[in-house]
C-alpha positions in Angstrom: 9.5 -27.0 14.7 7.2 -24.1 13.8 5.7 -24.7 10.4 4.2 -21.2 10.1 6.0 -17.8 9.8 4.6 -14.4 10.3 4.2 -11.7 7.7 7.3 -9.7 7.0 8.7 -7.0 4.7 10.1 -9.7 2.5 6.5 -10.5 1.5 6.0 -7.0 0.0 7.3 -8.0 -3.4 5.1 -11.1 -3.5 2.0 -9.0 -2.6 2.9 -6.3 -5.1 3.1 -9.0 -7.8 -0.4 -10.1 -7.0 -1.7 -6.5 -7.1 0.0 -5.8 -10.4 -1.3 -9.0 -11.9 -4.9 -8.1 -10.7 -4.6 -4.7 -12.3 -3.1 -6.1 -15.5 -5.7 -8.7 -16.2 -8.5 -6.3 -15.2 -7.3 -3.6 -17.6 -7.0 -6.1 -20.4 -10.5 -7.5 -19.8 -12.1 -4.1 -19.6 -10.4 -2.7 -22.7 -10.9 -5.8 -24.9 -14.4 -6.5 -23.5 -15.4 -2.8 -24.1 -14.2 -2.8 -27.7 -15.9 -6.1 -28.4 -19.0 -5.0 -26.6 -19.1 -1.8 -28.7 -18.9 -3.8 -31.9 -21.5 -6.4 -30.8 -23.7 -3.7 -29.4 -23.6 -1.7 -32.6 -24.4 -4.9 -34.6 -27.4 -5.6 -32.4 -28.6 -2.1 -32.7 -28.4 -2.2 -36.5 -29.4 -5.8 -37.2 -32.7 -7.5 -37.9 -34.6 -9.7 -35.4 -33.1 -13.0 -36.6 -29.5 -11.8 -36.1 -30.4 -10.2 -32.8 -31.9 -13.5 -31.5 -28.8 -15.5 -32.5 -26.4 -13.1 -30.9 -28.6 -12.6 -27.9 -28.7 -16.3 -27.2 -24.9 -16.5 -27.1 -24.6 -13.4 -24.9 -27.3 -14.7 -22.5 -25.3 -17.9 -22.1 -22.2 -15.9 -21.2 -24.1 -13.8 -18.7 -26.0 -16.7 -17.2 -23.2 -19.3 -16.6 -21.2 -18.3 -13.5 -17.7 -17.0 -14.4 -15.9 -19.5 -12.3 -17.5 -22.4 -14.2 -16.6 -20.8 -17.6 -13.0 -20.5 -16.5 -12.8 -24.1 -15.4 -14.6 -25.5 -18.4 -12.5 -23.5 -20.9 -9.1 -24.4 -19.4 -10.2 -28.0 -19.1 -11.4 -28.1 -22.7 -8.3 -26.5 -24.3 -6.1 -28.8 -22.2 -7.9 -31.9 -23.4 -7.7 -30.6 -27.0 -3.9 -30.4 -26.6 -3.6 -26.6 -26.7 -3.0 -25.5 -23.1 -2.8 -21.8 -22.4 -1.1 -19.9 -19.6 -3.4 -18.9 -16.8 -3.1 -15.2 -17.8 -4.1 -15.9 -21.5 -7.0 -18.2 -20.6 -8.2 -15.9 -17.9 -8.0 -12.9 -20.2 -10.0 -14.6 -22.9 -12.9 -15.7 -20.6 -12.9 -12.5 -18.6 -12.9 -10.4 -21.8 -15.8 -12.4 -23.3 -17.7 -12.2 -20.0 -17.2 -8.4 -20.0 -18.2 -8.2 -23.6 -21.6 -9.9 -22.8 -22.5 -7.1 -20.4 -20.8 -4.2 -22.3 -22.7 -5.1 -25.5 -26.0 -4.5 -23.8 -24.7 -1.2 -22.3 -23.6 0.0 -25.7 -26.7 -1.2 -27.5 -28.8 0.8 -25.2 -26.6 3.8 -25.8 -27.1 3.5 -29.6 -30.8 3.1 -29.2 -31.0 6.1 -26.9 -30.1 8.5 -29.7 -33.3 10.0 -31.1 -34.1 9.0 -34.6 -34.9 12.7 -35.4 -31.2 13.7 -34.7 -29.9 10.9 -37.0 -32.2 12.1 -39.8 -31.2 15.7 -39.2 -27.5 14.7 -39.5 -28.2 12.8 -42.7 -30.1 15.8 -44.1 -27.1 18.0 -43.4 -25.0 15.9 -45.7 -23.4 13.5 -43.3 -22.9 9.9 -44.5 -23.6 6.8 -42.5 -20.1 6.6 -40.9 -20.1 10.3 -40.1 -23.4 10.0 -38.4 -22.2 7.2 -36.2 -18.9 9.0 -35.4 -20.2 12.5 -34.7 -23.8 11.9 -33.6 -24.6 8.4 -32.2 -21.4 7.6 -30.4 -20.9 11.0 -28.6 -24.6 11.3 -27.6 -24.8 7.6 -26.7 -21.7 7.8 -24.5 -23.5 10.2 -22.2 -26.1 7.6 -21.5 -23.9 4.6 -21.2 -21.0 5.9 -19.1 -22.5 5.2 -15.6 -23.4 1.6 -16.7 -20.1 1.1 -18.3 -18.3 2.2 -15.1 -20.5 -0.2 -13.1 -19.5 -3.1 -15.3 -15.9 -2.1 -15.2 -15.9 -2.1 -11.4 -17.5 -5.5 -11.3 -14.8 -6.9 -13.6 -12.1 -5.7 -11.3 -13.7 -7.6 -8.5 -14.6 -10.6 -10.6 -10.9 -10.9 -11.6 -10.3 -12.6 -8.3 -12.0 -15.7 -9.7 -9.2 -16.2 -12.2 -7.2 -17.6 -9.2 -9.1 -20.9 -9.7 -7.1 -21.6 -12.8 -3.7 -20.8 -11.2 -3.3 -17.1 -12.1 -1.3 -15.4 -9.4 -3.5 -12.5 -8.8 -4.1 -10.8 -5.4 -6.6 -13.4 -4.0 -4.4 -16.4 -4.8 -1.4 -14.5 -3.4 -3.5 -13.9 -0.2 -4.4 -17.6 -0.1 -0.8 -18.7 -0.1 0.2 -16.1 2.5 -2.7 -17.4 4.7 -1.5 -21.0 4.4 2.0 -19.9 5.4 1.2 -17.4 8.2 -2.2 -18.6 9.5 -3.3 -14.9 9.7 -6.4 -14.9 7.6 -8.2 -12.0 9.2 -5.4 -9.5 8.7 -4.6 -10.6 5.1 -8.2 -10.7 3.9 -8.8 -7.2 5.4 -5.9 -6.0 3.4 -7.3 -7.6 0.2 -10.7 -6.0 0.9 -9.0 -2.6 1.4 -7.2 -2.9 -1.8 -10.4 -3.5 -3.8 -12.0 -0.6 -1.9 -9.1 1.7 -2.7 -9.5 1.0 -6.4 -13.3 0.9 -6.6 -14.3 3.8 -4.4 -12.2 6.5 -6.2 -13.3 5.2 -9.6 -16.9 5.3 -8.4 -16.5 8.9 -7.2 -14.8 10.0 -10.4 -17.6 8.4 -12.4 -20.2 10.5 -10.5 -18.0 13.6 -11.1 -17.8 12.9 -14.9 -21.6 12.1 -15.0 -22.3 15.5 -13.4 -20.0 17.3 -15.9 -21.8 15.6 -18.8 -25.1 16.9 -17.6 -23.9 20.5 -17.6 
């Protein structure tokens, strides 16, 4: 009896589920990680050395420990504590924090890139602290951070494949199950690689286009 079956059109729905799950968790991680990174980056740009060192130590830990280890340790810890989470929720939390660790440095550099003379000029024109941030520091800093932000976002899309180790049914885990059933690893992995290329390359090109428009 043949234990393996070839790929068929019936697998399309299974593959699409993996693709949608990959996009879903990537979007959540990028949005949440960017918002948290913006907040943390602003705090670091405005804080004294003591607070910077404390926050920096936490961020360095997140950036230094491999993502796959963070995923496994987190899911194991919350399971032992008696508060198990679904793979999506657990993966979103860790991937968002991991994204935040990198985004915070991106946004901090953006805040620091705004010349102090422009901030003083805005205050002399009657802008208060919040108005200066909203109309001066964020818009000008965004020009400097956009390429780096896009680079981190593209990395997060690819790093989302690691969430498969905790059971989340994203594209890579879907591919692994199809490989086990069909024994056609080359074709399936080429398809997975093409999917990531089809997402990453257009975003990269669009990022370069936006960067050129910002310089005009």
